[in-house]
GUDO-779888 format. One record per residue (C-alpha): residue number from 0; residue in one letter; z, y, x. Coordinates in steps of 0.02 Angstrom, whole numbers. Layout:
N
+-----+-----+--------+--------+--------+
|   n | res |     pz |     py |     px |
+-----+-----+--------+--------+--------+
| NUM |   a |      Z |      Y |      X |
...
+-----+-----+--------+--------+--------+
end
This chain:
428
+-----+-----+--------+--------+--------+
|   n | res |     pz |     py |     px |
+-----+-----+--------+--------+--------+
|   0 |   m |   1482 |   2051 |   -872 |
|   1 |   e |   1442 |   2142 |   -697 |
|   2 |   p |   1473 |   1985 |   -621 |
|   3 |   v |   1340 |   1902 |   -742 |
|   4 |   l |   1222 |   2050 |   -726 |
|   5 |   v |   1224 |   2009 |   -544 |
|   6 |   l |   1193 |   1838 |   -556 |
|   7 |   v |   1036 |   1857 |   -667 |
|   8 |   l |    958 |   2021 |   -555 |
|   9 |   g |    981 |   1886 |   -406 |
|  10 |   l |    889 |   1750 |   -478 |
|  11 |   c |    758 |   1837 |   -544 |
|  12 |   c |    735 |   1937 |   -368 |
|  13 |   l |    737 |   1738 |   -287 |
|  14 |   l |    598 |   1702 |   -408 |
|  15 |   l |    500 |   1827 |   -377 |
|  16 |   l |    510 |   1810 |   -209 |
|  17 |   s |    469 |   1595 |   -226 |
|  18 |   l |    331 |   1669 |   -327 |
|  19 |   w |    273 |   1800 |   -194 |
|  20 |   k |    267 |   1663 |    -59 |
|  21 |   q |    178 |   1542 |   -170 |
|  22 |   n |     36 |   1656 |   -188 |
|  23 |   s |     26 |   1738 |    -13 |
|  24 |   g |    -98 |   1654 |     66 |
|  25 |   r |   -170 |   1547 |    -85 |
|  26 |   g |   -333 |   1639 |    -73 |
|  27 |   k |   -356 |   1543 |     95 |
|  28 |   l |   -326 |   1395 |     23 |
|  29 |   p |   -405 |   1280 |    -95 |
|  30 |   p |   -403 |   1320 |   -312 |
|  31 |   g |   -267 |   1217 |   -380 |
|  32 |   p |   -165 |   1246 |   -525 |
|  33 |   t |    -33 |   1391 |   -543 |
|  34 |   p |    132 |   1359 |   -494 |
|  35 |   f |    304 |   1403 |   -545 |
|  36 |   p |    426 |   1490 |   -462 |
|  37 |   v |    537 |   1371 |   -364 |
|  38 |   v |    471 |   1189 |   -442 |
|  39 |   g |    301 |   1238 |   -401 |
|  40 |   n |    186 |   1108 |   -487 |
|  41 |   i |    297 |    994 |   -522 |
|  42 |   l |    325 |   1004 |   -715 |
|  43 |   q |    135 |    991 |   -720 |
|  44 |   i |    148 |    812 |   -643 |
|  45 |   d |    186 |    639 |   -721 |
|  46 |   v |    305 |    561 |   -607 |
|  47 |   k |    252 |    387 |   -682 |
|  48 |   d |     67 |    410 |   -636 |
|  49 |   i |     48 |    547 |   -521 |
|  50 |   s |   -155 |    489 |   -492 |
|  51 |   k |   -165 |    510 |   -692 |
|  52 |   s |   -110 |    694 |   -665 |
|  53 |   l |   -233 |    708 |   -494 |
|  54 |   t |   -368 |    652 |   -575 |
|  55 |   k |   -341 |    768 |   -722 |
|  56 |   f |   -317 |    904 |   -609 |
|  57 |   s |   -473 |    844 |   -509 |
|  58 |   e |   -569 |    870 |   -674 |
|  59 |   r |   -541 |   1054 |   -665 |
|  60 |   y |   -524 |   1100 |   -486 |
|  61 |   g |   -643 |    994 |   -385 |
|  62 |   p |   -637 |    851 |   -272 |
|  63 |   v |   -518 |    965 |   -158 |
|  64 |   f |   -375 |   1062 |   -233 |
|  65 |   t |   -196 |   1133 |   -204 |
|  66 |   v |    -39 |   1065 |   -307 |
|  67 |   y |    139 |   1139 |   -261 |
|  68 |   l |    265 |   1014 |   -220 |
|  69 |   g |    410 |   1124 |   -242 |
|  70 |   m |    381 |   1297 |   -155 |
|  71 |   k |    269 |   1200 |    -11 |
|  72 |   p |     80 |   1182 |    -47 |
|  73 |   t |    -25 |   1010 |    -26 |
|  74 |   v |   -199 |    986 |    -26 |
|  75 |   v |   -257 |    848 |   -133 |
|  76 |   l |   -422 |    731 |    -88 |
|  77 |   h |   -491 |    675 |   -238 |
|  78 |   g |   -638 |    543 |   -232 |
|  79 |   y |   -728 |    435 |   -100 |
|  80 |   e |   -832 |    578 |    -11 |
|  81 |   a |   -694 |    694 |     16 |
|  82 |   v |   -570 |    558 |     52 |
|  83 |   k |   -681 |    463 |    181 |
|  84 |   e |   -738 |    653 |    285 |
|  85 |   a |   -582 |    682 |    290 |
|  86 |   l |   -484 |    555 |    376 |
|  87 |   i |   -657 |    446 |    459 |
|  88 |   d |   -780 |    613 |    518 |
|  89 |   h |   -622 |    699 |    551 |
|  90 |   g |   -514 |    585 |    586 |
|  91 |   e |   -396 |    683 |    721 |
|  92 |   e |   -379 |    822 |    627 |
|  93 |   f |   -310 |    720 |    475 |
|  94 |   a |   -213 |    606 |    582 |
|  95 |   g |    -41 |    669 |    560 |
|  96 |   r |     82 |    599 |    446 |
|  97 |   g |    123 |    702 |    302 |
|  98 |   h |    295 |    769 |    278 |
|  99 |   f |    413 |    617 |    188 |
| 100 |   p |    588 |    674 |    149 |
| 101 |   i |    693 |    502 |    143 |
| 102 |   a |    578 |    413 |    279 |
| 103 |   e |    630 |    546 |    392 |
| 104 |   k |    798 |    537 |    370 |
| 105 |   v |    788 |    330 |    386 |
| 106 |   n |    663 |    337 |    533 |
| 107 |   k |    717 |    497 |    643 |
| 108 |   g |    527 |    519 |    669 |
| 109 |   l |    513 |    360 |    771 |
| 110 |   g |    414 |    209 |    761 |
| 111 |   i |    247 |    197 |    681 |
| 112 |   l |    225 |    240 |    507 |
| 113 |   f |    323 |    408 |    501 |
| 114 |   s |    284 |    464 |    671 |
| 115 |   n |    193 |    585 |    750 |
| 116 |   a |     71 |    653 |    885 |
| 117 |   n |    130 |    545 |   1059 |
| 118 |   t |    263 |    446 |    983 |
| 119 |   w |    149 |    396 |    834 |
| 120 |   k |      3 |    366 |    975 |
| 121 |   e |    115 |    261 |   1093 |
| 122 |   m |    192 |    164 |    984 |
| 123 |   r |     30 |    115 |    894 |
| 124 |   r |    -48 |     67 |   1027 |
| 125 |   f |    104 |    -39 |   1091 |
| 126 |   s |    101 |   -118 |    930 |
| 127 |   l |    -85 |   -181 |    914 |
| 128 |   m |    -84 |   -226 |   1101 |
| 129 |   t |    102 |   -348 |   1075 |
| 130 |   l |     21 |   -417 |    905 |
| 131 |   r |   -162 |   -468 |    995 |
| 132 |   n |    -52 |   -553 |   1130 |
| 133 |   f |     38 |   -654 |   1038 |
| 134 |   g |   -114 |   -682 |    939 |
| 135 |   m |   -192 |   -731 |   1116 |
| 136 |   g |    -60 |   -854 |   1178 |
| 137 |   k |    -25 |  -1050 |   1143 |
| 138 |   r |    -25 |  -1033 |    929 |
| 139 |   s |   -115 |   -905 |    859 |
| 140 |   i |    -58 |   -790 |    734 |
| 141 |   e |   -172 |   -899 |    603 |
| 142 |   d |    -66 |  -1039 |    668 |
| 143 |   r |     85 |   -952 |    622 |
| 144 |   v |     -1 |   -905 |    465 |
| 145 |   q |    -54 |  -1080 |    411 |
| 146 |   e |    132 |  -1156 |    447 |
| 147 |   e |    207 |  -1039 |    347 |
| 148 |   a |     69 |  -1054 |    206 |
| 149 |   r |    139 |  -1260 |    238 |
| 150 |   c |    315 |  -1220 |    205 |
| 151 |   l |    292 |  -1116 |     66 |
| 152 |   v |    186 |  -1254 |    -37 |
| 153 |   e |    321 |  -1363 |    -23 |
| 154 |   e |    449 |  -1234 |    -69 |
| 155 |   l |    360 |  -1211 |   -231 |
| 156 |   r |    352 |  -1395 |   -239 |
| 157 |   k |    538 |  -1407 |   -227 |
| 158 |   t |    530 |  -1293 |   -422 |
| 159 |   n |    477 |  -1465 |   -492 |
| 160 |   a |    345 |  -1363 |   -603 |
| 161 |   s |    502 |  -1274 |   -696 |
| 162 |   p |    464 |  -1104 |   -753 |
| 163 |   c |    509 |   -971 |   -603 |
| 164 |   d |    502 |   -804 |   -535 |
| 165 |   p |    405 |   -847 |   -376 |
| 166 |   t |    477 |   -635 |   -324 |
| 167 |   f |    588 |   -701 |   -185 |
| 168 |   i |    488 |   -856 |   -111 |
| 169 |   l |    330 |   -739 |   -100 |
| 170 |   g |    437 |   -629 |     -7 |
| 171 |   c |    495 |   -743 |    119 |
| 172 |   a |    336 |   -820 |    168 |
| 173 |   p |    253 |   -632 |    243 |
| 174 |   c |    428 |   -608 |    316 |
| 175 |   n |    433 |   -767 |    391 |
| 176 |   v |    246 |   -726 |    470 |
| 177 |   i |    337 |   -567 |    567 |
| 178 |   c |    496 |   -672 |    615 |
| 179 |   s |    376 |   -804 |    675 |
| 180 |   i |    259 |   -665 |    778 |
| 181 |   i |    402 |   -552 |    844 |
| 182 |   f |    552 |   -709 |    874 |
| 183 |   h |    460 |   -833 |    909 |
| 184 |   n |    527 |   -914 |    767 |
| 185 |   r |    530 |   -963 |    572 |
| 186 |   f |    687 |   -975 |    465 |
| 187 |   d |    716 |  -1092 |    327 |
| 188 |   y |    698 |   -998 |    167 |
| 189 |   k |    904 |  -1012 |    146 |
| 190 |   d |    960 |   -981 |    303 |
| 191 |   e |   1118 |   -881 |    331 |
| 192 |   h |   1025 |   -757 |    455 |
| 193 |   f |    877 |   -764 |    368 |
| 194 |   l |    948 |   -725 |    192 |
| 195 |   k |   1048 |   -564 |    263 |
| 196 |   l |    886 |   -516 |    366 |
| 197 |   m |    793 |   -507 |    163 |
| 198 |   e |    942 |   -410 |     90 |
| 199 |   k |    963 |   -260 |    230 |
| 200 |   f |    759 |   -250 |    203 |
| 201 |   n |    749 |   -245 |     28 |
| 202 |   e |    897 |   -116 |     26 |
| 203 |   n |    776 |      5 |    172 |
| 204 |   v |    629 |    -47 |     33 |
| 205 |   r |    732 |     23 |   -109 |
| 206 |   i |    788 |    165 |    -10 |
| 207 |   l |    613 |    223 |     39 |
| 208 |   s |    526 |    183 |   -140 |
| 209 |   s |    618 |    337 |   -219 |
| 210 |   p |    506 |    446 |   -306 |
| 211 |   w |    409 |    546 |   -144 |
| 212 |   l |    408 |    708 |   -253 |
| 213 |   q |    575 |    789 |   -168 |
| 214 |   e |    644 |    911 |   -119 |
| 215 |   n |    419 |    755 |   1171 |
| 216 |   h |    513 |    639 |   1244 |
| 217 |   l |    511 |    445 |   1307 |
| 218 |   e |    448 |    350 |   1198 |
| 219 |   f |    525 |    164 |   1242 |
| 220 |   t |    683 |    181 |   1190 |
| 221 |   l |    763 |     52 |   1120 |
| 222 |   e |    793 |    151 |    956 |
| 223 |   s |    628 |    178 |    940 |
| 224 |   l |    567 |     -5 |    973 |
| 225 |   v |    696 |    -36 |    826 |
| 226 |   t |    606 |     66 |    719 |
| 227 |   t |    434 |      8 |    784 |
| 228 |   v |    489 |   -187 |    732 |
| 229 |   s |    588 |   -112 |    554 |
| 230 |   d |    385 |    -31 |    514 |
| 231 |   l |    321 |   -196 |    552 |
| 232 |   f |    457 |   -293 |    442 |
| 233 |   g |    405 |   -154 |    308 |
| 234 |   a |    219 |   -149 |    309 |
| 235 |   g |    211 |   -326 |    340 |
| 236 |   t |    335 |   -392 |    214 |
| 237 |   e |    335 |   -297 |     34 |
| 238 |   t |    160 |   -252 |     19 |
| 239 |   t |     96 |   -424 |     64 |
| 240 |   s |    219 |   -518 |    -41 |
| 241 |   t |    190 |   -390 |   -183 |
| 242 |   t |    -13 |   -426 |   -192 |
| 243 |   l |     38 |   -605 |   -190 |
| 244 |   r |    134 |   -586 |   -343 |
| 245 |   y |      8 |   -475 |   -429 |
| 246 |   s |   -106 |   -597 |   -360 |
| 247 |   l |    -28 |   -759 |   -475 |
| 248 |   l |     -2 |   -633 |   -621 |
| 249 |   l |   -181 |   -601 |   -644 |
| 250 |   l |   -233 |   -753 |   -596 |
| 251 |   l |   -114 |   -828 |   -752 |
| 252 |   k |   -207 |   -687 |   -850 |
| 253 |   h |   -386 |   -725 |   -789 |
| 254 |   p |   -358 |   -923 |   -812 |
| 255 |   e |   -530 |   -940 |   -808 |
| 256 |   v |   -557 |   -846 |   -637 |
| 257 |   a |   -400 |   -959 |   -549 |
| 258 |   a |   -498 |  -1140 |   -621 |
| 259 |   k |   -685 |  -1043 |   -497 |
| 260 |   v |   -583 |  -1022 |   -343 |
| 261 |   q |   -496 |  -1199 |   -374 |
| 262 |   e |   -678 |  -1267 |   -397 |
| 263 |   e |   -723 |  -1162 |   -234 |
| 264 |   i |   -594 |  -1224 |   -133 |
| 265 |   e |   -615 |  -1420 |   -174 |
| 266 |   r |   -794 |  -1418 |   -129 |
| 267 |   v |   -767 |  -1307 |     17 |
| 268 |   i |   -587 |  -1383 |     91 |
| 269 |   g |   -543 |  -1519 |    -21 |
| 270 |   r |   -374 |  -1559 |    -39 |
| 271 |   h |   -339 |  -1650 |    137 |
| 272 |   r |   -341 |  -1512 |    257 |
| 273 |   s |   -260 |  -1360 |    240 |
| 274 |   p |   -369 |  -1210 |    230 |
| 275 |   c |   -423 |  -1099 |    368 |
| 276 |   m |   -511 |   -932 |    393 |
| 277 |   q |   -684 |  -1026 |    443 |
| 278 |   d |   -671 |  -1060 |    280 |
| 279 |   r |   -682 |   -877 |    199 |
| 280 |   s |   -874 |   -835 |    251 |
| 281 |   r |   -899 |  -1003 |    142 |
| 282 |   m |   -788 |   -964 |    -10 |
| 283 |   p |   -877 |   -768 |    -88 |
| 284 |   y |   -820 |   -819 |   -246 |
| 285 |   t |   -629 |   -812 |   -188 |
| 286 |   d |   -661 |   -692 |    -41 |
| 287 |   a |   -711 |   -589 |   -193 |
| 288 |   v |   -577 |   -619 |   -289 |
| 289 |   i |   -447 |   -576 |   -182 |
| 290 |   h |   -536 |   -398 |   -138 |
| 291 |   e |   -541 |   -380 |   -311 |
| 292 |   i |   -370 |   -371 |   -332 |
| 293 |   q |   -332 |   -271 |   -200 |
| 294 |   r |   -433 |   -159 |   -281 |
| 295 |   y |   -394 |   -182 |   -450 |
| 296 |   i |   -186 |   -162 |   -419 |
| 297 |   d |   -203 |      4 |   -313 |
| 298 |   l |    -72 |    -65 |   -223 |
| 299 |   i |    -22 |    154 |   -135 |
| 300 |   p |   -108 |    238 |   -278 |
| 301 |   t |    -77 |    404 |   -171 |
| 302 |   n |    -79 |    323 |     -7 |
| 303 |   l |     62 |    383 |    132 |
| 304 |   p |     40 |    588 |    150 |
| 305 |   h |    -47 |    644 |    303 |
| 306 |   a |    -37 |    826 |    374 |
| 307 |   v |   -168 |    908 |    485 |
| 308 |   t |   -149 |    917 |    675 |
| 309 |   r |   -215 |   1105 |    698 |
| 310 |   d |   -285 |   1231 |    600 |
| 311 |   i |   -474 |   1158 |    514 |
| 312 |   k |   -584 |   1222 |    408 |
| 313 |   f |   -642 |   1083 |    265 |
| 314 |   r |   -770 |   1130 |    169 |
| 315 |   n |   -755 |   1325 |    162 |
| 316 |   y |   -556 |   1325 |    147 |
| 317 |   f |   -434 |   1348 |    281 |
| 318 |   i |   -305 |   1205 |    306 |
| 319 |   p |   -149 |   1269 |    441 |
| 320 |   k |    -96 |   1132 |    556 |
| 321 |   g |     47 |   1041 |    485 |
| 322 |   m |    -14 |   1075 |    294 |
| 323 |   n |     41 |    919 |    188 |
| 324 |   i |   -113 |    803 |    134 |
| 325 |   i |   -120 |    683 |    -17 |
| 326 |   t |   -287 |    576 |    -16 |
| 327 |   s |   -301 |    482 |   -191 |
| 328 |   l |   -343 |    303 |   -158 |
| 329 |   t |   -359 |    266 |   -335 |
| 330 |   s |   -501 |    403 |   -359 |
| 331 |   v |   -592 |    273 |   -204 |
| 332 |   l |   -538 |     94 |   -274 |
| 333 |   h |   -554 |    175 |   -458 |
| 334 |   d |   -709 |    235 |   -433 |
| 335 |   e |   -856 |    213 |   -578 |
| 336 |   k |  -1001 |    227 |   -486 |
| 337 |   e |   -967 |    103 |   -351 |
| 338 |   f |   -869 |    -15 |   -473 |
| 339 |   p |   -942 |     -4 |   -654 |
| 340 |   n |   -778 |    -36 |   -785 |
| 341 |   p |   -647 |      6 |   -631 |
| 342 |   k |   -518 |    -35 |   -749 |
| 343 |   v |   -567 |   -204 |   -776 |
| 344 |   f |   -532 |   -379 |   -658 |
| 345 |   d |   -704 |   -421 |   -636 |
| 346 |   p |   -720 |   -503 |   -453 |
| 347 |   g |   -906 |   -466 |   -494 |
| 348 |   h |   -872 |   -296 |   -420 |
| 349 |   f |   -899 |   -391 |   -228 |
| 350 |   l |  -1027 |   -512 |   -287 |
| 351 |   d |  -1216 |   -468 |   -276 |
| 352 |   e |  -1353 |   -577 |   -403 |
| 353 |   s |  -1343 |   -716 |   -328 |
| 354 |   g |  -1171 |   -749 |   -295 |
| 355 |   n |  -1153 |   -697 |   -120 |
| 356 |   f |   -991 |   -565 |    -38 |
| 357 |   k |  -1038 |   -377 |    -50 |
| 358 |   k |   -946 |   -285 |     58 |
| 359 |   s |   -916 |    -94 |     -4 |
| 360 |   d |   -872 |     75 |     93 |
| 361 |   y |   -762 |    117 |    -78 |
| 362 |   f |   -643 |      5 |    -12 |
| 363 |   m |   -504 |     56 |     62 |
| 364 |   p |   -314 |    -28 |    -11 |
| 365 |   f |   -272 |    -21 |    197 |
| 366 |   s |   -331 |    184 |    186 |
| 367 |   a |   -435 |    224 |    315 |
| 368 |   g |   -483 |    301 |    474 |
| 369 |   k |   -368 |    340 |    629 |
| 370 |   r |   -189 |    303 |    524 |
| 371 |   m |   -259 |    157 |    413 |
| 372 |   c |   -135 |      0 |    424 |
| 373 |   v |   -110 |    -68 |    597 |
| 374 |   g |    -71 |   -253 |    510 |
| 375 |   e |   -226 |   -264 |    394 |
| 376 |   g |   -294 |   -403 |    495 |
| 377 |   l |   -130 |   -492 |    462 |
| 378 |   a |   -120 |   -459 |    292 |
| 379 |   r |   -301 |   -494 |    223 |
| 380 |   m |   -258 |   -687 |    333 |
| 381 |   e |    -97 |   -691 |    250 |
| 382 |   l |   -164 |   -659 |     48 |
| 383 |   f |   -329 |   -774 |     93 |
| 384 |   l |   -226 |   -925 |    162 |
| 385 |   f |    -67 |   -913 |     60 |
| 386 |   l |   -169 |   -904 |   -100 |
| 387 |   t |   -297 |  -1027 |    -56 |
| 388 |   s |   -156 |  -1152 |    -15 |
| 389 |   i |    -67 |  -1119 |   -160 |
| 390 |   l |   -221 |  -1143 |   -281 |
| 391 |   q |   -243 |  -1292 |   -189 |
| 392 |   n |   -100 |  -1381 |   -226 |
| 393 |   f |    -47 |  -1314 |   -399 |
| 394 |   k |   -108 |  -1251 |   -570 |
| 395 |   l |    -21 |  -1100 |   -604 |
| 396 |   q |     38 |  -1089 |   -804 |
| 397 |   s |     80 |   -949 |   -903 |
| 398 |   l |    235 |   -954 |  -1000 |
| 399 |   v |    138 |   -868 |  -1132 |
| 400 |   e |    -20 |   -848 |  -1190 |
| 401 |   p |   -150 |   -781 |  -1073 |
| 402 |   k |   -184 |   -634 |  -1184 |
| 403 |   d |     10 |   -595 |  -1218 |
| 404 |   l |     37 |   -556 |  -1033 |
| 405 |   d |     64 |   -379 |   -991 |
| 406 |   i |     -4 |   -331 |   -836 |
| 407 |   t |     16 |   -145 |   -821 |
| 408 |   a |     96 |    -91 |   -650 |
| 409 |   v |    251 |    -40 |   -643 |
| 410 |   v |    249 |    128 |   -546 |
| 411 |   n |    407 |    113 |   -387 |
| 412 |   g |    430 |    258 |   -303 |
| 413 |   f |    230 |    276 |   -210 |
| 414 |   a |    193 |    110 |   -257 |
| 415 |   s |    117 |      3 |   -391 |
| 416 |   v |    201 |   -167 |   -444 |
| 417 |   p |    193 |   -289 |   -562 |
| 418 |   p |    309 |   -313 |   -692 |
| 419 |   a |    430 |   -467 |   -686 |
| 420 |   y |    365 |   -633 |   -746 |
| 421 |   q |    378 |   -811 |   -750 |
| 422 |   l |    279 |   -975 |   -706 |
| 423 |   c |    241 |  -1140 |   -678 |
| 424 |   f |    158 |  -1246 |   -535 |
| 425 |   n |     94 |  -1386 |   -574 |
| 426 |   p |     51 |  -1506 |   -436 |
| 427 |   v |   -139 |  -1568 |   -450 |
+-----+-----+--------+--------+--------+
end
């Protein structure tokens, strides 16, 4: 019995020590739910719908609150005002990358997405400069995306209007754009090297998509550059392909929206030339639809974790250097005051009374501030050119009645992805 008694006493001491550590200094941090010893607030969070749990906490504790993911506190910012104040008004102080165990193991603090301090600044500057230089060469980035859009259309024609799951093809297209930019060469979708690259990339994505609730040097090394290229593939492929896949599902669910987009394509572009970015300014409805798709699907609900780069007083709370910060993008993209009926897919959220495109400061699918997506411009270009090219050439046909289509997001780690589905691409 003595060893058992010692074990019980030891566990009790450990729990008390954990509780003391969690509560000591808590008075300086924003308020929040009382954490349990060791596990913190994890048992109070639905890992399948983290955003919903954070919204419930915000209703009780306000737009700035603290949760414990294990024994470590994390400050959560909920709502446009708090997120904007942190990421834009105090951009430098909130520009750190928060603790992300799996990514740290894979990336080792290198690259763009999960690096900090000088590493992040130098690699971000290098990446932006390089992308700009590639765009200003003999063939602009738009040329490359247009070429890939044409190849995508041809690949979809090969389905012969038979039912198909578009996941693979829609993954190849944005990946090939990155290949074209970085390697100056695109690949056939059945190319052995390209398929191996896709396989390795998808393997990395699966690793990084595990649930995120878990327990100074020379910047331009070969390893650092390789990690940066990997980040560009990751950020430039998976997010865009997932958005495209969700886009087609939403257009199947709302055929009247797809018909209006095709009507605008016919009127502005016609059928005898490829879409170009200049067309977007003359296609307010299509532009609104793409914005609404990104707003509605809420791809990265809780953003990638941030961290404060120095001690800061924020809204009368003290946040120490290195503190993890979660910014709820859901609370911004689904704000009821800015977007009436935010859970409803409605392109009217981005149109004024005259049918003109209406911008919104609440549109933050790429985050905001200094850590916003480095490939935002490329992603927006791809979404417009790929979707308009598809709808210019095909009528989307669902295998079931639109009312029976399930468009509920499936949470995969920190991202929301559409459920699996099939459709037919009928040539027009």
